[in-house]
A tleap script that builds the chain and sets N, CA, C and O, in Angstrom:
source leaprc.protein.ff14SB
mol = sequence {
  NLEU VAL GLY ASP VAL ALA GLU SER ASN LEU
  LEU PRO ASP SER ILE ASP LEU ILE PHE ALA
  TYR TYR CYS PHE HIE GLU PHE GLU ASP LYS
  ALA GLY ALA VAL LYS LYS PHE LYS GLU VAL
  LEU ARG ASN GLN SER TYR ILE PHE ILE CYS
  GLU PRO ARG PHE GLU VAL ARG ILE LYS LYS
  LYS GLU LYS MET LYS LYS LEU PHE HIE ASP
  ASN GLY MET ILE LEU ILE GLU GLU TRP LYS
  THR LEU PHE SER TYR TYR LEU ARG PHE LYS
  LYS GLU ARG CTYR
}
set mol.1.N position { 14.071 1.354 -3.204 }
set mol.1.CA position { 15.154 2.316 -2.923 }
set mol.1.C position { 15.530 2.319 -1.363 }
set mol.1.O position { 14.662 2.350 -0.491 }
set mol.2.N position { 16.756 2.288 -1.124 }
set mol.2.CA position { 17.184 2.475 0.209 }
set mol.2.C position { 18.156 3.616 0.219 }
set mol.2.O position { 19.077 3.522 -0.592 }
set mol.3.N position { 18.125 4.557 0.902 }
set mol.3.CA position { 18.974 5.683 1.086 }
set mol.3.C position { 18.390 7.076 1.163 }
set mol.3.O position { 17.208 7.212 1.479 }
set mol.4.N position { 19.104 8.046 0.909 }
set mol.4.CA position { 18.562 9.306 0.969 }
set mol.4.C position { 17.833 9.859 -0.255 }
set mol.4.O position { 18.482 10.098 -1.274 }
set mol.5.N position { 16.589 10.062 -0.207 }
set mol.5.CA position { 15.753 10.383 -1.216 }
set mol.5.C position { 16.314 11.787 -1.935 }
set mol.5.O position { 16.208 11.916 -3.155 }
set mol.6.N position { 16.806 12.639 -1.259 }
set mol.6.CA position { 17.396 13.875 -1.924 }
set mol.6.C position { 18.524 13.498 -2.867 }
set mol.6.O position { 18.800 14.256 -3.797 }
set mol.7.N position { 19.160 12.421 -2.685 }
set mol.7.CA position { 20.288 12.016 -3.318 }
set mol.7.C position { 20.096 10.881 -4.353 }
set mol.7.O position { 21.014 10.374 -4.997 }
set mol.8.N position { 18.903 10.574 -4.425 }
set mol.8.CA position { 18.652 9.495 -5.360 }
set mol.8.C position { 18.838 9.779 -6.786 }
set mol.8.O position { 19.031 10.966 -7.049 }
set mol.9.N position { 18.823 8.921 -7.804 }
set mol.9.CA position { 19.000 8.929 -9.180 }
set mol.9.C position { 17.624 8.855 -9.843 }
set mol.9.O position { 17.627 8.511 -11.025 }
set mol.10.N position { 16.562 9.097 -9.321 }
set mol.10.CA position { 15.348 9.036 -10.025 }
set mol.10.C position { 15.253 10.292 -11.081 }
set mol.10.O position { 15.698 11.418 -10.862 }
set mol.11.N position { 14.621 9.886 -12.197 }
set mol.11.CA position { 14.467 10.710 -13.243 }
set mol.11.C position { 13.354 11.690 -13.012 }
set mol.11.O position { 12.312 11.396 -12.426 }
set mol.12.N position { 13.655 12.959 -13.544 }
set mol.12.CA position { 12.499 13.991 -13.325 }
set mol.12.C position { 11.145 13.486 -13.970 }
set mol.12.O position { 11.239 12.727 -14.935 }
set mol.13.N position { 9.987 13.823 -13.544 }
set mol.13.CA position { 8.718 13.536 -14.070 }
set mol.13.C position { 8.565 11.857 -14.185 }
set mol.13.O position { 7.924 11.357 -15.109 }
set mol.14.N position { 9.155 11.127 -13.250 }
set mol.14.CA position { 9.129 9.808 -13.566 }
set mol.14.C position { 8.071 8.966 -12.546 }
set mol.14.O position { 7.814 7.780 -12.751 }
set mol.15.N position { 7.590 9.599 -11.615 }
set mol.15.CA position { 6.910 8.888 -10.579 }
set mol.15.C position { 5.378 9.479 -10.641 }
set mol.15.O position { 5.170 10.671 -10.869 }
set mol.16.N position { 4.405 8.598 -10.432 }
set mol.16.CA position { 2.878 8.877 -10.361 }
set mol.16.C position { 2.472 9.173 -8.768 }
set mol.16.O position { 1.567 9.966 -8.511 }
set mol.17.N position { 3.172 8.512 -7.772 }
set mol.17.CA position { 2.664 8.470 -6.379 }
set mol.17.C position { 3.915 8.273 -5.455 }
set mol.17.O position { 4.839 7.512 -5.742 }
set mol.18.N position { 3.860 8.950 -4.440 }
set mol.18.CA position { 4.854 8.805 -3.488 }
set mol.18.C position { 4.066 8.627 -2.130 }
set mol.18.O position { 3.242 9.465 -1.763 }
set mol.19.N position { 4.366 7.478 -1.395 }
set mol.19.CA position { 3.614 7.081 -0.208 }
set mol.19.C position { 4.510 6.961 0.749 }
set mol.19.O position { 5.385 6.102 0.639 }
set mol.20.N position { 4.457 7.771 1.817 }
set mol.20.CA position { 5.428 7.791 2.882 }
set mol.20.C position { 4.659 7.500 4.288 }
set mol.20.O position { 3.960 8.348 4.843 }
set mol.21.N position { 4.852 6.367 4.720 }
set mol.21.CA position { 4.230 5.839 5.973 }
set mol.21.C position { 4.983 5.922 7.219 }
set mol.21.O position { 5.808 5.024 7.387 }
set mol.22.N position { 4.873 6.831 8.150 }
set mol.22.CA position { 5.418 6.821 9.398 }
set mol.22.C position { 6.982 7.071 9.193 }
set mol.22.O position { 7.780 6.617 10.012 }
set mol.23.N position { 7.354 7.720 8.210 }
set mol.23.CA position { 8.716 7.975 7.941 }
set mol.23.C position { 9.181 9.455 7.786 }
set mol.23.O position { 10.312 9.740 8.178 }
set mol.24.N position { 8.404 10.391 7.255 }
set mol.24.CA position { 8.750 11.698 6.866 }
set mol.24.C position { 9.499 12.298 8.050 }
set mol.24.O position { 10.602 12.811 7.859 }
set mol.25.N position { 8.968 12.258 9.232 }
set mol.25.CA position { 9.428 12.905 10.499 }
set mol.25.C position { 10.757 12.500 10.717 }
set mol.25.O position { 11.485 13.304 11.300 }
set mol.26.N position { 11.347 11.127 10.274 }
set mol.26.CA position { 12.701 10.845 10.333 }
set mol.26.C position { 13.772 11.440 9.283 }
set mol.26.O position { 14.990 11.427 9.457 }
set mol.27.N position { 13.193 11.888 8.322 }
set mol.27.CA position { 14.213 12.595 7.175 }
set mol.27.C position { 14.921 13.583 7.877 }
set mol.27.O position { 14.346 14.361 8.639 }
set mol.28.N position { 16.353 13.609 7.633 }
set mol.28.CA position { 17.307 14.455 8.078 }
set mol.28.C position { 17.039 15.851 7.140 }
set mol.28.O position { 16.770 16.951 7.622 }
set mol.29.N position { 17.153 15.600 5.922 }
set mol.29.CA position { 16.883 16.818 5.080 }
set mol.29.C position { 15.557 16.982 4.582 }
set mol.29.O position { 15.378 16.652 3.410 }
set mol.30.N position { 14.588 17.427 5.234 }
set mol.30.CA position { 13.023 17.270 4.763 }
set mol.30.C position { 12.979 18.190 3.719 }
set mol.30.O position { 12.263 17.794 2.799 }
set mol.31.N position { 13.590 19.488 3.501 }
set mol.31.CA position { 13.419 20.404 2.593 }
set mol.31.C position { 14.053 19.768 1.381 }
set mol.31.O position { 13.358 19.737 0.366 }
set mol.32.N position { 15.254 19.262 1.334 }
set mol.32.CA position { 15.782 18.530 0.111 }
set mol.32.C position { 14.843 17.359 -0.399 }
set mol.32.O position { 14.579 17.223 -1.594 }
set mol.33.N position { 14.395 16.586 0.518 }
set mol.33.CA position { 13.434 15.518 0.246 }
set mol.33.C position { 12.257 16.100 -0.493 }
set mol.33.O position { 11.902 15.458 -1.481 }
set mol.34.N position { 11.583 17.197 -0.201 }
set mol.34.CA position { 10.417 17.753 -0.836 }
set mol.34.C position { 10.786 18.277 -2.116 }
set mol.34.O position { 9.976 18.207 -3.041 }
set mol.35.N position { 11.908 18.791 -2.278 }
set mol.35.CA position { 12.314 19.503 -3.432 }
set mol.35.C position { 12.415 18.132 -4.422 }
set mol.35.O position { 11.822 18.130 -5.501 }
set mol.36.N position { 13.117 17.102 -4.025 }
set mol.36.CA position { 13.224 16.062 -4.899 }
set mol.36.C position { 11.875 15.425 -5.256 }
set mol.36.O position { 11.584 15.166 -6.424 }
set mol.37.N position { 11.084 15.187 -4.252 }
set mol.37.CA position { 9.618 14.783 -4.611 }
set mol.37.C position { 8.946 15.564 -5.575 }
set mol.37.O position { 8.201 14.959 -6.346 }
set mol.38.N position { 9.061 16.802 -5.687 }
set mol.38.CA position { 8.514 17.549 -6.468 }
set mol.38.C position { 9.083 17.417 -7.950 }
set mol.38.O position { 8.342 17.372 -8.932 }
set mol.39.N position { 10.491 17.360 -8.013 }
set mol.39.CA position { 11.213 16.998 -9.273 }
set mol.39.C position { 10.762 15.659 -9.905 }
set mol.39.O position { 10.448 15.626 -11.095 }
set mol.40.N position { 10.730 14.672 -9.206 }
set mol.40.CA position { 10.522 13.365 -9.692 }
set mol.40.C position { 8.929 13.019 -9.999 }
set mol.40.O position { 8.616 12.115 -10.774 }
set mol.41.N position { 8.018 13.787 -9.346 }
set mol.41.CA position { 6.587 13.537 -9.653 }
set mol.41.C position { 6.191 14.066 -11.006 }
set mol.41.O position { 6.716 15.059 -11.511 }
set mol.42.N position { 5.273 13.378 -11.548 }
set mol.42.CA position { 4.645 13.812 -12.874 }
set mol.42.C position { 3.667 14.968 -12.341 }
set mol.42.O position { 3.367 15.094 -11.154 }
set mol.43.N position { 3.215 15.787 -13.370 }
set mol.43.CA position { 2.257 16.766 -13.085 }
set mol.43.C position { 1.079 16.059 -12.676 }
set mol.43.O position { 0.805 14.941 -13.114 }
set mol.44.N position { 0.345 16.709 -11.812 }
set mol.44.CA position { -1.205 16.181 -11.396 }
set mol.44.C position { -1.012 14.909 -10.545 }
set mol.44.O position { -1.944 14.116 -10.412 }
set mol.45.N position { 0.242 14.700 -9.942 }
set mol.45.CA position { 0.525 13.320 -9.219 }
set mol.45.C position { 0.483 13.809 -7.816 }
set mol.45.O position { 0.452 14.984 -7.452 }
set mol.46.N position { 0.487 12.692 -7.050 }
set mol.46.CA position { 0.074 12.879 -5.422 }
set mol.46.C position { 1.412 12.399 -4.546 }
set mol.46.O position { 2.278 11.641 -4.981 }
set mol.47.N position { 1.396 12.934 -3.373 }
set mol.47.CA position { 2.122 12.367 -2.259 }
set mol.47.C position { 1.268 12.222 -1.061 }
set mol.47.O position { 0.606 13.143 -0.584 }
set mol.48.N position { 1.324 10.914 -0.561 }
set mol.48.CA position { 0.484 10.647 0.522 }
set mol.48.C position { 1.453 10.571 1.593 }
set mol.48.O position { 2.509 9.957 1.440 }
set mol.49.N position { 1.132 11.198 2.739 }
set mol.49.CA position { 1.881 10.959 3.823 }
set mol.49.C position { 1.152 10.570 5.225 }
set mol.49.O position { 0.216 11.282 5.589 }
set mol.50.N position { 1.514 9.561 5.954 }
set mol.50.CA position { 0.962 9.267 7.110 }
set mol.50.C position { 1.884 9.340 8.085 }
set mol.50.O position { 2.950 8.797 7.795 }
set mol.51.N position { 1.809 9.918 9.323 }
set mol.51.CA position { 2.586 10.338 10.352 }
set mol.51.C position { 1.900 9.909 11.625 }
set mol.51.O position { 0.674 9.835 11.708 }
set mol.52.N position { 2.739 9.624 12.634 }
set mol.52.CA position { 2.137 9.244 13.984 }
set mol.52.C position { 1.973 10.376 14.769 }
set mol.52.O position { 2.893 11.188 14.871 }
set mol.53.N position { 0.863 10.535 15.362 }
set mol.53.CA position { 0.385 11.587 16.091 }
set mol.53.C position { 1.168 11.748 17.396 }
set mol.53.O position { 1.368 12.878 17.841 }
set mol.54.N position { 1.639 10.605 18.053 }
set mol.54.CA position { 2.488 10.670 19.218 }
set mol.54.C position { 3.840 11.269 18.883 }
set mol.54.O position { 4.468 11.873 19.753 }
set mol.55.N position { 4.263 11.135 17.773 }
set mol.55.CA position { 5.698 11.604 17.229 }
set mol.55.C position { 5.563 12.901 16.637 }
set mol.55.O position { 6.461 13.719 16.840 }
set mol.56.N position { 4.531 13.223 15.904 }
set mol.56.CA position { 4.406 14.478 15.084 }
set mol.56.C position { 3.385 15.276 15.769 }
set mol.56.O position { 2.209 15.057 15.482 }
set mol.57.N position { 3.661 16.125 16.590 }
set mol.57.CA position { 2.669 17.027 17.217 }
set mol.57.C position { 2.109 18.080 16.163 }
set mol.57.O position { 2.612 18.179 15.044 }
set mol.58.N position { 1.095 18.818 16.567 }
set mol.58.CA position { 0.441 19.691 15.755 }
set mol.58.C position { 1.422 20.838 15.101 }
set mol.58.O position { 1.235 21.195 13.938 }
set mol.59.N position { 2.441 21.379 15.873 }
set mol.59.CA position { 3.391 22.158 15.371 }
set mol.59.C position { 4.164 21.551 14.351 }
set mol.59.O position { 4.313 22.205 13.319 }
set mol.60.N position { 4.708 20.382 14.435 }
set mol.60.CA position { 5.545 19.782 13.632 }
set mol.60.C position { 4.772 19.473 12.299 }
set mol.60.O position { 5.352 19.568 11.218 }
set mol.61.N position { 3.453 19.102 12.395 }
set mol.61.CA position { 2.466 18.860 11.297 }
set mol.61.C position { 2.433 20.065 10.362 }
set mol.61.O position { 2.695 20.026 9.160 }
set mol.62.N position { 2.036 21.269 11.150 }
set mol.62.CA position { 1.816 22.409 10.366 }
set mol.62.C position { 3.078 23.068 9.703 }
set mol.62.O position { 2.998 23.872 8.774 }
set mol.63.N position { 4.231 22.652 10.267 }
set mol.63.CA position { 5.741 23.059 9.632 }
set mol.63.C position { 5.736 22.302 8.437 }
set mol.63.O position { 6.054 22.872 7.393 }
set mol.64.N position { 5.391 20.979 8.428 }
set mol.64.CA position { 5.502 20.185 7.316 }
set mol.64.C position { 4.421 20.417 6.125 }
set mol.64.O position { 4.610 20.204 4.927 }
set mol.65.N position { 3.429 20.828 6.650 }
set mol.65.CA position { 2.448 21.349 5.450 }
set mol.65.C position { 2.949 22.609 4.930 }
set mol.65.O position { 2.939 22.755 3.708 }
set mol.66.N position { 3.371 23.508 5.645 }
set mol.66.CA position { 4.036 24.852 5.079 }
set mol.66.C position { 5.264 24.434 4.066 }
set mol.66.O position { 5.447 24.945 2.961 }
set mol.67.N position { 6.049 23.428 4.647 }
set mol.67.CA position { 7.285 22.972 3.675 }
set mol.67.C position { 6.797 22.630 2.216 }
set mol.67.O position { 7.249 23.145 1.193 }
set mol.68.N position { 5.864 21.737 2.280 }
set mol.68.CA position { 5.191 21.219 1.058 }
set mol.68.C position { 4.638 22.549 0.209 }
set mol.68.O position { 4.985 22.822 -0.941 }
set mol.69.N position { 3.795 23.241 0.946 }
set mol.69.CA position { 3.244 24.442 0.297 }
set mol.69.C position { 4.212 25.425 -0.311 }
set mol.69.O position { 4.069 25.955 -1.413 }
set mol.70.N position { 5.128 25.597 0.456 }
set mol.70.CA position { 6.304 26.574 -0.132 }
set mol.70.C position { 7.085 26.009 -1.105 }
set mol.70.O position { 7.926 26.711 -1.666 }
set mol.71.N position { 6.926 24.684 -1.442 }
set mol.71.CA position { 7.516 24.077 -2.685 }
set mol.71.C position { 6.512 23.670 -3.803 }
set mol.71.O position { 6.716 22.754 -4.599 }
set mol.72.N position { 5.448 24.426 -3.770 }
set mol.72.CA position { 4.475 24.270 -4.909 }
set mol.72.C position { 3.576 23.046 -4.726 }
set mol.72.O position { 2.914 22.652 -5.686 }
set mol.73.N position { 3.518 22.425 -3.544 }
set mol.73.CA position { 2.402 21.206 -3.570 }
set mol.73.C position { 1.258 21.908 -2.989 }
set mol.73.O position { 1.368 22.872 -2.231 }
set mol.74.N position { -0.001 21.316 -3.425 }
set mol.74.CA position { -1.301 21.813 -2.915 }
set mol.74.C position { -1.788 20.781 -1.877 }
set mol.74.O position { -1.735 19.615 -2.270 }
set mol.75.N position { -2.254 20.985 -0.625 }
set mol.75.CA position { -2.845 20.143 0.117 }
set mol.75.C position { -4.216 19.868 -0.298 }
set mol.75.O position { -5.109 20.715 -0.306 }
set mol.76.N position { -4.363 18.478 -0.690 }
set mol.76.CA position { -5.748 18.085 -1.245 }
set mol.76.C position { -6.708 17.588 -0.058 }
set mol.76.O position { -7.919 17.807 -0.096 }
set mol.77.N position { -6.138 16.960 0.915 }
set mol.77.CA position { -6.957 16.224 1.696 }
set mol.77.C position { -6.191 16.140 3.181 }
set mol.77.O position { -4.962 16.176 3.122 }
set mol.78.N position { -6.703 16.048 4.300 }
set mol.78.CA position { -6.089 15.935 5.470 }
set mol.78.C position { -7.140 15.310 6.414 }
set mol.78.O position { -8.291 15.735 6.315 }
set mol.79.N position { -6.869 14.349 7.316 }
set mol.79.CA position { -7.524 13.837 8.326 }
set mol.79.C position { -6.721 13.169 9.310 }
set mol.79.O position { -5.535 13.026 9.013 }
set mol.80.N position { -7.158 12.679 10.543 }
set mol.80.CA position { -6.577 12.184 11.481 }
set mol.80.C position { -7.538 11.027 12.126 }
set mol.80.O position { -8.769 11.010 12.159 }
set mol.81.N position { -6.671 10.132 12.595 }
set mol.81.CA position { -7.359 8.946 13.454 }
set mol.81.C position { -6.820 9.011 14.895 }
set mol.81.O position { -6.118 9.982 15.175 }
set mol.82.N position { -7.045 8.172 15.751 }
set mol.82.CA position { -6.553 8.205 17.004 }
set mol.82.C position { -4.965 8.179 17.022 }
set mol.82.O position { -4.384 8.893 17.840 }
set mol.83.N position { -4.325 7.467 16.245 }
set mol.83.CA position { -2.875 7.423 16.198 }
set mol.83.C position { -2.060 8.161 14.980 }
set mol.83.O position { -0.835 8.282 14.981 }
set mol.84.N position { -2.915 8.628 13.957 }
set mol.84.CA position { -2.234 8.991 12.956 }
set mol.84.C position { -2.721 10.230 12.291 }
set mol.84.O position { -3.874 10.596 12.517 }
set mol.85.N position { -1.819 11.030 11.353 }
set mol.85.CA position { -2.308 12.072 10.571 }
set mol.85.C position { -1.983 11.508 9.276 }
set mol.85.O position { -1.022 10.782 9.021 }
set mol.86.N position { -3.060 11.998 8.330 }
set mol.86.CA position { -3.053 11.531 6.904 }
set mol.86.C position { -3.068 12.914 6.133 }
set mol.86.O position { -3.981 13.725 6.285 }
set mol.87.N position { -2.052 13.109 5.344 }
set mol.87.CA position { -2.081 14.222 4.383 }
set mol.87.C position { -1.982 13.916 2.840 }
set mol.87.O position { -1.257 12.962 2.558 }
set mol.88.N position { -2.517 14.490 1.933 }
set mol.88.CA position { -2.460 14.111 0.653 }
set mol.88.C position { -2.180 15.534 -0.272 }
set mol.88.O position { -2.933 16.507 -0.319 }
set mol.89.N position { -1.087 15.392 -0.873 }
set mol.89.CA position { -0.760 16.691 -1.554 }
set mol.89.C position { -0.746 16.443 -2.973 }
set mol.89.O position { -0.621 15.266 -3.310 }
set mol.90.N position { -0.860 17.404 -3.960 }
set mol.90.CA position { -0.896 17.196 -5.287 }
set mol.90.C position { 0.196 18.229 -5.851 }
set mol.90.O position { 0.354 19.370 -5.418 }
set mol.91.N position { 0.921 17.633 -6.894 }
set mol.91.CA position { 1.713 18.473 -7.610 }
set mol.91.C position { 1.040 19.016 -8.784 }
set mol.91.O position { 0.655 18.274 -9.687 }
set mol.92.N position { 0.858 20.471 -8.812 }
set mol.92.CA position { 0.237 21.126 -9.823 }
set mol.92.C position { 1.209 21.391 -11.052 }
set mol.92.O position { 2.423 21.293 -10.870 }
set mol.93.N position { 0.769 21.680 -12.127 }
set mol.93.CA position { 1.586 22.067 -13.290 }
set mol.93.C position { 2.622 23.064 -12.872 }
set mol.93.O position { 2.291 23.783 -11.930 }
set mol.94.N position { 3.748 23.239 -13.359 }
set mol.94.CA position { 4.533 24.270 -13.214 }
set mol.94.C position { 4.987 24.964 -14.605 }
set mol.94.O position { 5.729 25.946 -14.592 }
savepdb mol mol.pdb
quit
């Protein structure tokens, strides 16, 4: 798919995994995207996000984590390498 994820026609509960590599920080409507992620993910499914450390500083990363948390996603795992942050969230049942 190419386009704004918040405006996509994906069906609710139709996706098992969302993988966003070096792109989430570029989304214009991050809150809308996270809401859409939650809507389209099946229960007990995952979102895996990798972001560049040179672009996404700690404050931005913590803000992103809070956005996912506030939308009902649970941070399962987090680690970093020299160049990247890795975050894995899980959609719990609602």
